[in-house]
C-alpha positions in Angstrom: 0.0 0.0 0.0 1.1 3.6 -0.6 2.9 5.3 2.2 1.0 8.2 3.8 2.6 11.4 5.2 1.0 14.6 6.6 2.6 17.9 5.8 2.1 21.6 6.4 4.2 22.5 3.3 2.9 24.7 0.6 1.6 23.1 -2.6 4.0 25.3 -4.5 7.2 24.4 -2.6 6.7 20.7 -2.1 9.3 18.6 -4.0 7.3 15.8 -5.6 6.4 14.3 -9.0 3.0 15.9 -8.9 0.7 18.0 -6.8 -3.1 17.6 -6.7 -5.5 20.5 -6.5 -9.3 20.4 -6.2 -11.6 22.1 -8.6 -15.3 22.7 -7.9 -18.2 23.6 -10.1 -19.0 27.2 -9.4 -21.8 29.4 -10.7 -19.4 31.0 -13.2 -17.4 28.0 -14.1 -14.6 25.9 -12.4 -13.3 27.3 -9.2 -10.1 26.4 -7.3 -10.9 24.8 -4.0 -9.3 25.7 -0.7 -5.8 24.3 -0.4 -5.0 25.2 -4.0 -4.3 28.9 -3.5 -0.5 28.7 -3.8 -0.9 26.9 -7.2 -3.4 29.5 -8.4 -0.9 32.2 -7.5 1.8 30.4 -9.5 -0.6 30.5 -12.5 -1.0 34.3 -11.9 -4.4 33.8 -10.5 -5.7 32.2 -13.7 -5.6 28.5 -12.9 -9.4 28.2 -13.1 -9.4 30.0 -16.4 -6.7 27.7 -17.8 -8.7 24.7 -16.7 -11.9 25.9 -18.3 -10.0 26.5 -21.5 -8.9 22.9 -21.4 -12.5 21.8 -21.0 -12.6 21.2 -17.2 -15.8 22.0 -15.4 -15.0 20.8 -11.8 -17.4 17.8 -12.3 -16.9 15.0 -9.8 -14.0 12.8 -10.7 -12.8 14.8 -13.6 -9.0 14.8 -14.0 -7.0 17.4 -15.9 -3.2 17.4 -16.0 -1.1 20.5 -16.6 2.7 21.1 -16.7 3.7 23.0 -13.5 4.5 26.7 -14.0 7.6 28.4 -12.7 7.5 28.7 -8.9 6.1 25.2 -8.4 8.7 22.6 -7.3 6.6 19.6 -8.7 6.7 18.8 -12.4 3.0 18.2 -12.8 -0.2 19.8 -11.6 -3.2 17.5 -11.5 -6.6 19.1 -11.1 -9.4 16.8 -9.9 -13.1 17.7 -9.9 -15.0 17.9 -6.6 -18.5 18.5 -8.0 -20.7 21.4 -6.7 -19.0 23.7 -4.3 -20.6 23.8 -0.8 -22.8 26.8 0.1 -21.0 29.6 1.9 -17.8 28.5 3.7 -19.1 25.0 4.6 -16.9 22.0 4.3 -16.9 19.7 1.3 -18.8 16.5 1.5 -16.3 13.8 2.8 -17.4 11.3 0.1 -16.7 13.9 -2.6 -13.2 14.4 -1.2 -12.7 10.7 -0.8 -13.7 10.0 -4.5 -11.6 12.9 -5.8 -8.5 11.8 -3.9 -9.0 8.3 -5.2 -9.4 9.4 -8.8 -6.3 11.5 -8.5 -4.2 8.8 -6.9 -5.2 6.3 -9.6 -4.3 8.8 -12.3 -0.8 9.1 -10.8 0.0 5.4 -10.9 3.6 4.7 -11.4 4.9 7.9 -9.8 6.9 8.0 -6.6 5.5 11.0 -4.7 2.5 13.3 -4.9 1.2 16.1 -2.7 -2.6 16.4 -2.2 -3.6 20.0 -1.8 -7.3 19.3 -1.3 -9.6 20.9 1.3 -8.4 19.0 4.3 -8.4 21.5 7.1 -10.8 19.7 9.5 -10.5 16.2 10.9 -13.3 14.7 8.8 -12.0 16.2 5.6 -8.4 15.1 6.3 -9.6 11.5 7.0 -11.5 11.4 3.7 -8.6 12.6 1.6 -6.2 10.1 3.3 -8.6 7.2 2.9 -9.6 8.1 -0.7 -6.0 8.4 -1.9 -4.9 5.2 -0.3 -7.9 3.3 -1.6 -7.6 4.9 -5.1 -3.9 4.0 -5.4 -4.7 0.3 -5.1 -3.3 -2.1 -7.7 -3.4 -5.9 -7.8 -0.2 -7.1 -9.5 0.4 -10.5 -7.9 -0.2 -12.4 -11.1 1.5 -10.1 -13.5 4.3 -11.7 -15.5 7.9 -10.7 -14.5 9.4 -8.5 -17.3 12.9 -9.0 -18.5 14.7 -6.1 -16.9 17.1 -6.0 -19.9 14.4 -6.0 -22.5 14.6 -3.1 -25.0 11.8 -1.0 -26.4 11.4 -0.2 -30.1 13.9 2.6 -29.9 16.6 0.6 -28.2 16.1 2.1 -24.8 15.8 0.0 -21.7 12.3 -0.4 -20.4 11.3 1.1 -17.0 13.5 4.1 -17.4 11.9 7.4 -16.5 12.8 11.0 -17.1 11.9 14.1 -15.1 8.5 13.9 -13.6 8.6 10.4 -14.8 6.2 7.6 -15.4 7.9 4.5 -14.0 5.9 1.3 -13.9 2.3 2.3 -14.7 0.9 -0.8 -13.1 2.5 0.1 -9.8 0.5 2.3 -7.4 1.5 5.8 -6.4 4.3 5.1 -3.9 3.8 8.0 -1.4 0.8 10.2 -0.7 1.5 13.5 1.1 -1.6 15.3 2.4 -1.0 19.0 2.5 -2.7 21.5 4.8 -2.6 19.0 7.7 -1.1 19.4 11.1 1.4 16.6 11.5 1.8 17.1 15.2 -1.9 17.5 16.0 -3.2 14.4 17.9 -6.6 14.5 16.1 -5.0 14.8 12.7 -2.6 12.0 13.4 -5.4 9.8 14.7 -7.5 10.4 11.6 -4.6 9.6 9.3 -3.7 6.4 11.3 -7.4 5.2 11.2 -7.4 5.9 7.4 -4.3 3.8 7.0 -5.8 0.8 8.8 -9.1 1.0 7.0 -7.4 1.2 3.6 -5.0 -1.6 4.4 -7.9 -3.9 5.4 -10.1 -3.0 2.5 -7.2 -3.7 0.3 -6.6 -7.0 2.1 -10.2 -7.9 1.1 -9.6 -6.7 -2.4 -6.5 -8.9 -2.8 -8.4 -12.0 -1.6 -11.3 -11.3 -4.0 -9.0 -10.7 -7.0 -7.0 -13.9 -6.3 -8.0 -16.5 -8.9 -9.7 -19.6 -7.6 -6.7 -21.8 -8.3 -4.8 -19.6 -5.9 -7.4 -19.4 -3.2 -9.5 -22.2 -1.9 -11.0 -23.0 1.6 -7.8 -24.4 3.0 -5.5 -21.6 1.8 -8.1 -18.9 2.8 -8.1 -20.4 6.3 -4.3 -20.3 6.3 -4.3 -16.6 5.5 -6.6 -16.0 8.4 -4.3 -18.0 10.7 -1.4 -15.9 9.6 -3.2 -12.6 10.3 -4.4 -13.9 13.6 -0.8 -14.6 14.7 0.3 -11.2 13.5 -2.4 -9.2 15.4 -2.9 -11.4 18.4 -6.4 -12.8 17.5 -7.9 -16.1 18.4 -8.6 -18.4 15.5 -10.2 -21.9 15.2 -10.5 -23.8 11.9 -12.9 -26.7 11.5 -11.8 -29.0 8.6 -14.0 -31.5 6.8 -13.6 -34.1 9.6 -14.6 -31.6 12.3 -17.5 -30.4 10.2 -18.8 -33.9 9.7 -18.5 -34.7 13.4 -20.3 -31.4 14.3 -23.1 -32.0 11.9 -22.6 -29.0 9.6 -24.7 -30.4 6.8 -25.0 -27.1 4.9 -21.3 -26.4 4.5 -20.5 -30.0 3.8 -23.3 -30.4 1.3 -22.1 -27.4 -0.7 -18.4 -28.4 -0.6 -18.8 -32.2 -1.1 -18.5 -32.0 -4.9 -15.1 -30.4 -4.8 -11.6 -31.8 -4.5 -10.9 -28.8 -2.2 -12.8 -29.6 1.1 -14.7 -26.9 3.0 -13.7 -25.1 6.2 -15.5 -23.1 8.9 -13.2 -20.5 10.5 -13.8 -18.6 13.7 -11.7 -15.5 14.2 -12.2 -13.4 17.3 -11.0 -10.1 18.8 -11.7 -9.3 22.4 -11.1 -6.1 24.4 -10.9 -6.2 28.2 -13.2 -3.2 28.6 -15.8 -4.3 26.0 -19.4 -4.3 27.0 -20.9 -5.5 23.7 -20.2 -8.4 21.3 -20.8 -8.3 17.6 -20.7 -11.4 15.5 -20.0 -11.2 11.8 -20.7 -14.1 9.4 -19.3 -14.1 5.8 -20.2 -16.3 2.8 -16.9 -17.7 1.5 -17.6 -19.6 -1.7 -14.1 -19.5 -3.2 -15.5 -20.6 -6.6 -19.1 -21.0 -7.5 -19.8 -23.1 -10.6 -23.4 -23.4 -9.6 -22.8 -27.1 -8.8 -25.0 -29.6 -10.6 -27.4 -26.6 -11.4 -24.5 -25.3 -13.5 -24.4 -21.6 -14.2 -25.0 -20.6 -17.9 -22.1 -19.5 -20.1 -21.0 -16.0 -19.3 -21.8 -16.2 -15.6 -18.8 -18.3 -14.4 -15.9 -16.0 -15.2 -16.1 -13.8 -12.2 -17.2 -16.4 -9.6 -13.9 -16.2 -7.8 -15.6 -13.2 -6.1 -18.2 -15.3 -4.4 -16.2 -15.2 -1.2 -16.4 -11.4 -0.9 -18.5 -11.6 2.2 -16.0 -13.7 4.0 -13.2 -11.4 2.9 -15.1 -8.4 4.3 -15.7 -10.1 7.6 -12.0 -11.2 7.9 -10.8 -7.7 7.1 -13.3 -6.0 9.5 -12.2 -8.2 12.5 -8.5 -7.4 11.8 -9.4 -3.7 11.5 -11.2 -3.8 14.8 -8.1 -5.3 16.5 -5.7 -2.9 14.9 -7.9 0.1 15.9 -8.2 -1.3 19.5 -12.0 -0.9 19.5 -13.7 -1.5 22.9 -16.0 -4.1 21.5 -15.7 -7.9 21.1 -15.9 -8.9 17.4 -16.1 -12.5 16.2 -15.9 -13.4 12.6 -17.3 -16.6 11.1 -16.1 -17.5 7.6 -18.1 -20.3 5.9 -15.6 -21.5 3.2 -16.5 -23.9 0.4 -16.0 -24.5 -3.3 -19.2 -25.3 -5.2 -18.4 -27.7 -8.0 -20.2 -30.4 -10.0 -19.0 -33.9 -9.8 -20.1 -37.4 -9.0 -20.0 -36.6 -5.3 -21.8 -33.3 -5.5 -25.2 -32.5 -3.9 -28.0 -33.0 -6.4 -31.2 -31.0 -6.9 -33.8 -32.8 -4.8 -31.3 -33.9 -2.1 -32.1 -33.2 1.5 -29.5 -31.8 3.9 -29.6 -31.9 7.7 -28.2 -28.6 8.9 -26.2 -27.8 12.0 -29.4 -26.5 13.6 -31.1 -29.8 13.0 -33.5 -28.4 10.4 -33.7 -30.2 7.1 -33.4 -28.4 3.8 -34.6 -29.7 0.4 -32.0 -28.4 -2.2 -34.0 -27.4 -5.2 -31.2 -25.5 -6.8 -27.5 -26.2 -6.0 -26.7 -22.6 -7.2 -28.5 -21.3 -4.1 -25.6 -22.5 -2.1 -24.6 -19.4 -0.2 -27.6 -19.5 2.0 -26.7 -23.1 2.9 -23.2 -22.4 4.2 -24.4 -19.2 5.9 -27.3 -21.0 7.7 -24.8 -23.3 9.5 -22.5 -20.4 10.4 -25.4 -18.3 11.6 -26.7 -21.0 13.9 -23.2 -21.5 15.3 -22.6 -17.8 15.8 -25.9 -17.5 17.7 -24.9 -20.1 20.1 -22.4 -17.7 21.7 -25.2 -15.2 22.3 -23.7 -12.1 20.8 -25.6 -8.8 21.1 -26.1 -8.8 17.4 -25.2 -10.8 14.3 -24.5 -9.4 10.8 -24.0 -11.6 7.8 -22.4 -10.4 4.6 -22.8 -12.2 1.3 -22.8 -12.0 -2.5 -26.1 -13.8 -2.2 -28.5 -13.1 -5.1 -28.6 -11.8 -8.6 -32.1 -10.6 -7.7 -30.5 -7.9 -5.5 -28.4 -6.7 -8.4 -31.5 -6.4 -10.5 -33.2 -4.5 -7.7 -30.4 -2.1 -6.7 -27.8 -2.1 -9.4 -24.1 -2.6 -9.2 -23.1 -0.1 -6.6 -25.7 -0.5 -3.8 -26.1 -3.3 -1.3 -29.4 -4.3 0.3 -29.9 -4.4 4.1 -32.4 -6.7 5.7 -33.0 -7.3 9.4 -35.3 -8.8 12.1 -35.1 -5.5 14.0 -36.0 -2.2 12.3 -33.8 -0.1 14.6 -30.8 -2.3 13.9 -31.4 -2.2 10.2 -31.4 1.6 10.4 -28.2 1.6 12.3 -26.5 -0.6 9.7 -27.8 1.6 6.9 -26.7 4.8 8.7 -23.2 3.3 9.3 -22.9 2.5 5.6 -24.0 6.1 4.7 -21.5 7.6 7.1 -18.6 5.8 5.4 -19.8 6.4 1.8 -21.0 2.9 1.0 -24.4 3.1 -0.8 -27.0 0.7 0.8 -30.7 0.5 0.9 -33.0 -0.9 3.6 -35.1 -3.8 2.3 -38.1 -5.6 3.9 -38.7 -9.2 4.8 -42.3 -9.8 3.7 -43.7 -12.7 5.6 -45.9 -13.9 2.8 -42.8 -14.9 0.7 -42.0 -17.5 3.3 -44.7 -19.9 2.1 -42.9 -20.3 -1.2 -40.1 -22.2 0.5 -42.4 -24.9 2.0 -41.2 -28.3 1.1 -43.3 -31.5 1.0 -40.5 -33.6 2.4 -38.2 -31.3 4.5 -38.6 -28.5 6.9 -37.8 -25.9 4.3 -36.6 -25.6 0.7 -33.6 -23.5 -0.4 -35.7 -21.8 -3.1 -39.0 -19.9 -3.1 -40.7 -17.4 -5.4 -38.6 -16.1 -8.2 -39.9 -12.6 -7.9 -38.4 -10.9 -4.8 -35.6 -13.5 -4.8 -33.3 -11.4 -2.7 -35.9 -11.1 0.0 -36.6 -14.8 -0.2 -33.0 -15.5 0.5 -33.1 -13.2 3.5 -36.2 -15.0 4.8 -34.4 -18.3 4.5 -31.4 -17.0 6.6 -33.8 -15.7 9.2 -35.0 -19.2 9.8 -31.5 -20.0 11.2 -31.1 -17.0 13.5 -31.9 -17.9 17.2 -35.0 -16.4 18.6 -34.3 -13.1 20.4 -31.0 -12.5 18.5 -30.7 -9.2 16.7 -29.6 -9.8 13.2 -29.0 -8.0 9.9 -28.2 -9.4 6.4 -26.1 -7.5 3.8 -26.5 -8.7 0.2 -23.5 -7.2 -1.5 -23.9 -9.1 -4.8 -23.9 -5.8 -6.7 -21.0 -3.7 -5.4 -18.6 -6.5 -4.3 -17.0 -6.9 -7.8 -16.8 -4.0 -10.2 -16.9 -5.4 -13.8 -17.0 -1.9 -15.4 -14.3 0.8 -15.3 -12.8 2.2 -12.1 -14.4 5.3 -10.5 -13.5 7.5 -7.6 -11.5 5.3 -5.2 -13.2 2.1 -6.5 -11.0 -0.1 -8.7 -12.1 -2.6 -11.3 -12.4 -6.0 -9.8 -12.7 -6.7 -6.1 -13.9 -3.6 -4.2 -13.8 -4.6 -0.5 -17.5 -3.7 -0.2 -18.9 -3.6 3.4 -15.6 -3.6 5.2 -15.9 0.0 6.2 -19.6 -0.4 7.1 -18.8 -3.2 9.4 -15.9 -1.3 11.1 -18.1 1.8 11.5 -20.8 -0.4 13.1 -18.3 -1.9 15.5 -17.0 1.6 16.4 -20.6 2.7 17.1 -21.2 -0.5 19.2 -18.0 0.3 21.2 -19.3 3.9 21.8 -22.7 2.6 22.9 -24.5 4.2 19.9 -26.0 0.9 18.8 -27.0 -2.3 20.6 
């Protein structure tokens, strides 16, 4: 991850490859945002006019590059749009700053050092700029081929060389982010920057896991990654392998994983604080590859199914973040890990599974597997009597149809808790939408031979899945369900601080919820 530094230096005097300035949409055209005054002066007070001539409007995420004028130590000035300017002298919206910093950092890939002269005078704005820049600079290069360092380009020059202001390796993230206008010795500013570093590192941890191809990540290796992090951060971890799952009667997880050569796992990862008064349990769907099983997915729907473990990645990262931040709340993560494959040993449509809870489930569609592994993990999590349980899953295509690719649905058995989860997501800039759990949809899952079927009415399928999970939540336990099928994996182009591929959706929401639980604002 990029290094982060706070600096009180001027944007004009900072020695860096580039310096970033914010531009807002004003009533009379683009306007230079606070923090960019030294650069505007270097342009003779005409920076906004120059940008307008180049076609810039200050629109959100708009990036314009200019050679730096005399008087500016950096070689490049990058202007990034902030959208509409706030009324009066009010602060900029943190999410607008987060997205602008992310867009700028991504546009500066391959460079060593850049100063961010965005409006970051107050703690919230500073945190947003730090977080956005670190998230926007993300790049997944683990599986890139290793270039021959002695290879020559078409002109006979060695590759990878860079001149003044240089490019370097464009696949590498911006090496150092320097946030200008901050107070490096101020405790609040330092704390905001340190929190942003932890959040970005853990979101990027989730992104790395999601982007890893399925031949590089399977239940056993995922569990090993959790064990490694647990050792590093002093967390408690327990891994149930296929033998322990069979002995314990985890029929849902075993039923999904029995068709694969890579057996399933259930991982318990816990962080405890000596002064904690509340306990939050997080449950993540971890299907490391989802072929659909015997109910095979149609062509064109398999290629991105390495991302079907995004919920488990989010839970894993959130627990580690809680530990690194030292939150006064106990947080336990449950990762239900399996690979859903078709084979001679796979669960067949029509089979009946006996779940960990003792309930029986008729499997009408083996591609509705996520709810089966989550059901076992939810039951197990409830046994510890936490104050609340939140599950996170790329669960249904129906939720994508309902809310699109950037918004996740929130369902719950408690209206106040559903609101708390939604509000937490809004605070951190993750779009979400409260969804109902209509009781009349439950009848569609009635089975003539088992306690319940894993499929119900096609219409409202995302809500049906939520109702199925609710059946496995212990009575009296506060519970919420996050269906992140839309925003978990970005198949279109990058935007703001969101890259193409794995996004780390829900990590920041879960961490914010844990922070609020620690402060006594929820639960």
